[in-house]
C-alpha positions in Angstrom: 101.5 22.8 155.9 98.8 20.8 153.9 98.2 21.7 150.1 94.8 22.5 149.3 93.7 20.5 146.2 91.5 22.3 143.7 88.4 20.6 143.1 88.0 18.8 139.6 85.2 18.2 137.8 84.4 15.4 135.1 84.5 16.5 131.9 81.3 15.6 130.0 82.9 15.7 126.5 79.7 16.8 124.9 81.6 19.0 122.3 83.4 15.6 121.4 80.5 13.7 120.8 79.7 13.6 117.0 76.1 14.7 116.0 74.3 13.0 113.3 74.7 15.0 109.4 72.3 14.3 106.9 74.0 13.6 103.5 73.9 16.6 100.9 72.5 13.8 98.5 69.3 13.1 100.8 68.5 16.9 101.3 68.6 17.0 97.7 66.3 14.3 97.2 63.7 15.8 99.8 63.7 19.3 98.1 63.3 17.6 94.8 60.6 15.2 95.9 58.4 18.2 97.5 58.8 20.0 94.4 57.5 17.5 92.2 54.5 16.8 94.7 53.6 20.7 94.2 53.6 20.5 90.8 51.8 17.1 90.4 49.0 18.8 92.5 48.7 21.9 90.5 48.3 19.3 87.6 45.9 17.0 88.8 42.2 18.1 86.9 40.4 16.5 89.8 42.2 18.8 92.3 42.3 21.8 90.5 38.7 21.7 88.8 37.1 22.4 92.2 39.4 25.5 92.7 38.1 27.3 89.5 35.4 27.5 87.2 35.6 28.3 83.6 33.5 31.1 82.1 30.0 29.3 82.4 30.9 27.3 85.6 31.9 24.2 83.5 34.3 22.0 85.8 34.6 18.8 83.6 33.0 17.3 80.1 30.8 14.5 82.2 28.7 17.0 84.4 25.4 17.8 83.2 25.2 21.5 82.3 22.3 23.9 83.6 20.6 25.5 80.3 19.4 29.1 80.5 15.7 29.3 79.3 15.3 33.3 79.7 16.1 36.5 78.5 18.7 38.4 80.6 16.6 40.3 83.2 18.6 43.5 82.6 19.0 44.4 79.1 20.7 47.3 77.5 18.9 50.1 75.6 19.3 51.4 72.1 18.0 54.2 70.4 17.9 56.1 67.2 18.8 59.9 66.3 19.2 62.0 63.6 22.1 64.2 63.1 20.7 67.8 62.9 22.4 70.8 61.4 25.4 72.4 63.7 25.8 69.2 65.6 29.2 67.4 65.5 30.7 63.9 66.9 32.4 65.8 69.4 28.9 67.4 70.6 27.2 64.2 70.2 29.8 62.3 72.5 30.2 65.0 74.9 26.1 64.8 75.4 26.4 61.3 76.1 28.5 61.7 79.2 32.0 61.5 77.4 35.0 63.8 78.8 37.2 65.9 76.5 40.1 63.1 77.5 37.9 60.3 76.0 36.9 62.0 72.9 40.5 63.1 71.9 41.3 59.4 72.7 38.6 58.4 69.9 39.5 60.9 67.3 43.0 59.6 67.5 41.6 56.1 66.8 39.5 57.0 64.0 42.4 58.0 62.0 43.0 54.2 61.6 39.7 53.8 60.2 40.3 56.0 57.4 37.5 58.2 58.9 37.4 62.2 59.7 34.7 63.3 62.6 34.4 66.1 60.1 32.5 63.6 57.8 29.6 63.3 60.1 26.9 64.9 58.0 23.2 66.1 59.0 20.2 64.1 58.1 22.2 60.7 58.7 21.1 58.4 61.5 23.3 56.8 64.1 22.4 54.3 67.2 23.4 54.9 71.0 23.5 51.7 73.0 23.5 52.0 76.9 23.7 49.7 79.7 21.1 49.2 82.2 22.3 52.3 84.4 22.3 54.7 81.5 25.7 54.5 80.6 27.2 55.0 77.3 28.1 51.6 75.6 28.8 52.2 71.8 27.6 54.7 69.1 26.9 53.3 65.7 27.3 55.4 62.5 26.4 54.3 59.1 28.9 55.8 56.4 27.6 54.6 53.5 24.9 52.0 52.6 27.1 48.9 53.3 29.3 50.4 55.9 28.8 51.3 59.6 31.4 52.9 62.2 31.1 51.6 65.4 32.7 53.3 68.6 32.6 50.9 71.7 33.4 51.7 75.3 34.7 49.1 77.3 33.8 49.4 80.5 36.1 46.7 82.2 39.2 47.9 80.4 38.4 52.0 80.7 39.3 52.2 77.0 37.1 52.2 73.6 37.2 49.9 70.5 36.6 51.3 67.0 35.7 49.1 63.8 33.8 49.0 60.9 31.5 46.7 59.7 30.1 45.3 56.3 26.1 45.0 56.3 25.0 41.7 55.6 22.4 41.0 52.7 18.8 40.3 52.8 17.2 37.4 51.3 14.0 38.0 49.0 12.0 35.7 47.2 11.6 36.6 43.7 10.1 34.6 40.4 10.7 34.2 36.6 8.3 33.1 34.0 7.8 33.0 30.3 8.7 31.0 27.1 11.8 30.2 26.0 12.9 32.3 22.8 16.4 30.6 21.7 17.8 28.6 24.9 16.8 28.9 28.9 20.7 30.3 29.5 19.9 33.3 26.9 16.7 33.6 28.4 18.0 34.0 32.0 20.9 36.2 30.8 18.6 38.2 29.1 16.5 38.8 32.7 19.9 39.6 34.4 19.9 35.9 36.4 22.1 33.6 34.1 23.5 32.3 37.4 20.6 30.3 37.9 21.3 28.3 34.7 23.8 26.2 36.8 21.3 25.1 39.7 18.9 24.0 37.0 21.1 22.1 35.5 22.0 20.3 38.7 18.7 20.2 39.9 17.2 18.6 36.5 20.1 16.6 35.5 18.3 13.5 35.5 15.1 14.1 34.0 15.8 16.9 31.6 18.6 16.9 28.4 18.6 20.9 28.2 20.2 20.7 24.4 17.8 18.2 23.3 14.6 18.9 25.3 14.6 22.7 25.6 13.3 24.1 22.5 11.8 27.6 21.4 8.6 28.4 22.8 9.2 26.0 26.2 7.3 27.4 29.1 9.3 27.9 32.6 8.7 29.1 36.2 11.0 29.9 38.4 10.8 30.6 42.1 14.2 31.4 43.9 16.1 33.5 46.9 18.0 36.7 45.9 20.6 38.7 47.8 19.9 42.4 48.5 22.0 45.0 50.1 20.5 48.5 50.8 18.2 48.4 47.3 21.0 46.5 45.0 21.2 42.9 43.9 24.1 41.5 45.3 23.7 37.7 44.5 21.3 34.7 44.2 20.5 32.3 46.7 18.9 28.9 46.3 16.4 27.7 43.8 13.0 27.0 45.6 10.9 25.5 42.9 11.3 25.4 39.4 8.8 24.3 36.6 10.0 23.6 33.0 7.6 22.0 30.3 8.8 19.5 28.2 6.4 17.9 25.5 3.7 20.2 27.0 4.1 18.1 30.1 5.4 19.9 33.5 8.6 18.4 35.1 8.5 20.1 38.5 11.4 20.6 41.6 10.6 21.6 45.1 13.0 22.1 47.5 12.6 20.4 50.9 14.8 20.2 54.4 13.7 17.5 56.4 13.6 17.2 60.1 17.3 16.2 60.3 18.5 19.2 58.3 18.9 17.5 55.2 17.8 19.5 51.8 17.2 18.2 48.6 14.9 18.6 45.5 12.0 16.6 45.0 9.0 16.2 42.8 5.4 16.6 43.7 5.2 13.1 44.8 8.4 13.2 47.1 10.4 11.2 44.9 13.8 12.8 45.0 15.1 14.4 41.7 18.5 13.6 41.9 21.1 12.2 44.9 22.8 15.5 45.2 24.8 16.0 48.7 22.9 17.4 51.3 23.3 20.8 53.6 25.5 20.2 56.6 23.9 20.1 60.1 26.4 22.7 61.3 28.7 25.3 59.6 31.4 27.4 61.1 30.2 30.1 63.5 32.2 32.8 62.3 35.5 33.6 59.8 38.7 33.3 62.1 42.3 33.6 61.7 43.1 30.9 64.4 42.1 28.6 67.5 43.5 30.8 70.3 42.3 28.2 72.8 41.1 24.7 72.5 38.7 22.6 74.1 39.6 20.9 77.5 42.1 21.1 80.0 44.1 24.3 79.7 46.1 26.9 81.5 43.9 30.0 81.8 45.2 33.2 79.8 44.5 35.3 82.8 44.3 33.5 85.8 47.2 31.3 85.0 45.8 27.9 86.2 45.1 24.6 84.9 41.2 24.2 84.4 38.4 22.7 82.2 37.7 25.1 79.2 34.0 24.0 77.8 34.5 25.7 74.3 37.0 26.8 71.7 38.1 30.2 71.4 37.9 31.8 67.5 40.3 34.8 67.2 38.8 37.3 65.1 38.4 41.1 64.6 35.9 43.0 66.6 32.9 42.9 64.8 33.0 39.9 62.8 29.7 38.7 61.9 28.7 35.5 64.4 26.4 33.1 62.7 23.8 30.6 63.8 25.4 27.5 62.9 22.0 25.5 62.3 18.4 26.2 62.6 16.9 26.2 66.1 15.6 28.8 68.5 17.0 31.7 70.6 16.4 30.7 74.3 19.0 32.9 76.2 20.0 36.3 75.3 21.8 38.9 77.2 24.7 39.5 79.7 26.0 36.2 81.4 28.8 37.2 83.9 32.3 36.3 82.8 31.2 35.3 79.6 29.7 38.7 78.8 27.3 39.1 76.0 25.9 35.5 75.2 23.3 33.7 73.2 22.3 30.4 73.4 20.1 28.3 70.6 18.4 25.4 70.9 18.8 23.0 67.5 17.4 19.6 66.7 18.5 16.2 67.3 19.3 17.3 71.1 21.7 20.0 70.5 22.5 23.4 72.2 25.1 26.0 71.2 26.3 28.9 73.1 28.0 31.9 71.9 30.1 34.2 74.3 32.0 37.7 74.6 29.6 39.3 71.8 30.2 43.0 71.3 26.7 43.3 70.6 23.8 41.5 69.2 21.7 41.6 66.0 18.7 43.0 66.1 16.7 40.5 64.3 18.2 37.7 66.8 15.4 38.1 70.0 15.0 36.1 72.6 12.5 33.3 71.6 12.9 34.2 68.0 13.7 31.3 65.4 17.1 31.7 63.4 17.8 30.1 60.4 21.6 28.4 59.6 23.9 31.0 58.4 21.7 33.8 60.1 23.9 36.6 62.0 23.0 36.6 65.2 25.8 38.7 67.0 29.7 40.2 66.6 32.9 39.3 67.9 33.6 40.9 70.8 35.6 40.9 74.1 32.9 41.5 76.7 33.2 39.8 79.8 36.4 38.0 81.2 38.4 38.0 77.9 42.0 39.2 76.8 41.2 39.8 73.5 38.4 39.9 70.9 37.4 36.4 69.9 34.4 33.8 69.8 34.1 31.3 72.7 31.8 28.8 71.0 30.6 25.7 72.8 28.5 22.7 71.8 26.4 20.7 74.2 24.5 17.7 73.5 21.9 16.2 76.0 23.0 18.9 78.5 26.4 17.8 78.1 29.3 19.6 76.7 31.0 18.1 73.4 34.0 19.0 71.5 33.0 21.9 69.2 35.7 20.6 66.7 34.7 17.2 66.7 30.9 18.0 67.0 31.3 20.4 63.8 33.1 17.7 61.6 30.8 14.8 62.7 27.3 16.8 62.5 28.7 18.5 59.2 29.5 15.2 57.4 27.5 15.4 53.9 25.1 12.4 53.7 23.2 11.7 50.5 19.5 12.4 50.9 17.1 9.6 50.5 15.2 8.6 47.5 11.9 9.7 48.8 10.7 12.2 51.7 10.3 9.9 54.8 6.4 8.7 55.2 6.5 10.6 58.4 7.5 13.9 57.0 4.8 13.7 53.9 2.2 15.9 55.4 5.0 18.6 56.0 6.3 18.2 52.7 2.7 18.6 50.7 1.9 21.3 52.7 5.7 23.0 51.7 4.9 22.0 48.2 1.6 23.8 48.4 3.0 26.7 49.6 5.9 27.0 47.0 3.5 25.9 44.1 1.0 29.1 45.2 4.1 31.3 45.0 5.4 29.8 42.0 2.3 31.0 40.0 2.0 34.1 41.6 2.2 36.9 39.3 2.7 39.4 41.6 6.1 37.9 42.8 8.0 39.7 40.0 12.1 40.2 39.4 12.7 43.6 39.7 15.0 45.5 37.4 16.2 47.9 39.6 15.6 48.6 43.4 13.0 51.4 42.9 10.7 48.3 41.5 10.8 46.8 44.7 9.9 47.7 48.3 12.1 46.5 50.9 12.1 46.4 54.7 15.6 47.9 55.3 17.5 48.2 59.0 19.3 51.1 59.2 22.0 50.1 61.3 22.0 46.2 61.3 
């Protein structure tokens, strides 16, 4: 009997073949390289710039910037009203569309301002600001001649901000004239304007010896600025023109600011009386506690992405006054997307400055109006894309962004005035002298002993 053999199959030994394994070190290197590549991409300005623009669309410092030359099409409206008998803060806010919960929130915040809702009295004025759709934005109530309470709604955050504002002074032109009985300082002290003596001594330091040349009977004329707030004198400004007779001959001085923003005192022929340092071209735009974000590439505080920032952020309390850093003309005033409330000013020497995130504008800073250095144009806020109250301040020259801190230092470096008025400006200088001389000898411009003797244009809430 034949045995049947079981068919045999050749084993393929697949399980005996060793598969290639990647060393653990190689995997680590590949993973680390991927992480480094991703990180490098996130930190490449050229790549990241195109993914995100800052509040004004800036993506880099070399690029040309579009400058607005108009007023925002839609502007907020401001109306003034007088509190009538029986009205309360609750009824005023309720009449503006605020619900009880919102008014309760406001009342609780008022306690931090040492203000009681019951202190609202009939006969006092207040302002209501609304957006173009008629929605309530802000109530401003004048607590005292120098202090205003602001209740502002922040639509983006559905909350309220309350702060108190101290009013800025008003500049007036005044004149003093007469003859000295004993000394010039005693004469000024008698007129309650003793602070002028320091300026006069500095102006005439190279022309008059105040101990030898000033004698009883010496005649004088002084034209100067005064700082007034709600009918009260709070300080003295610059002397605009002065004339002191020495040996019966007038020694005159006229203040003149040239086309480059430098100010000095000159005689009627345009010769400098001294070489005192000139006024800085730029001043700081506001009082701030710190710089919360610098100029250049940064990580955005909201979007957490690296991008170019075209300005410097000055952290300051809401309502802090914002000043024009130099003389100029307002070319834009209004709402500007992520920049919030914004003002653009055109200055000499090809400069433009921008002020972003303002809580509100000054009523005197209108579109197209000319502003002086140090004039209040608005107030610090947090409108637009912002994490908190601050001023985003920007400087452009020739349409390109400049580092604001560098521009402030460079343009503000004091330089000595020239020995005489430039020939190309003599016509302007002579016209200024003619105007100042007329005011200097105008007997109708006199110093007031109290507020009742002078009429002043008062702004109720600005």
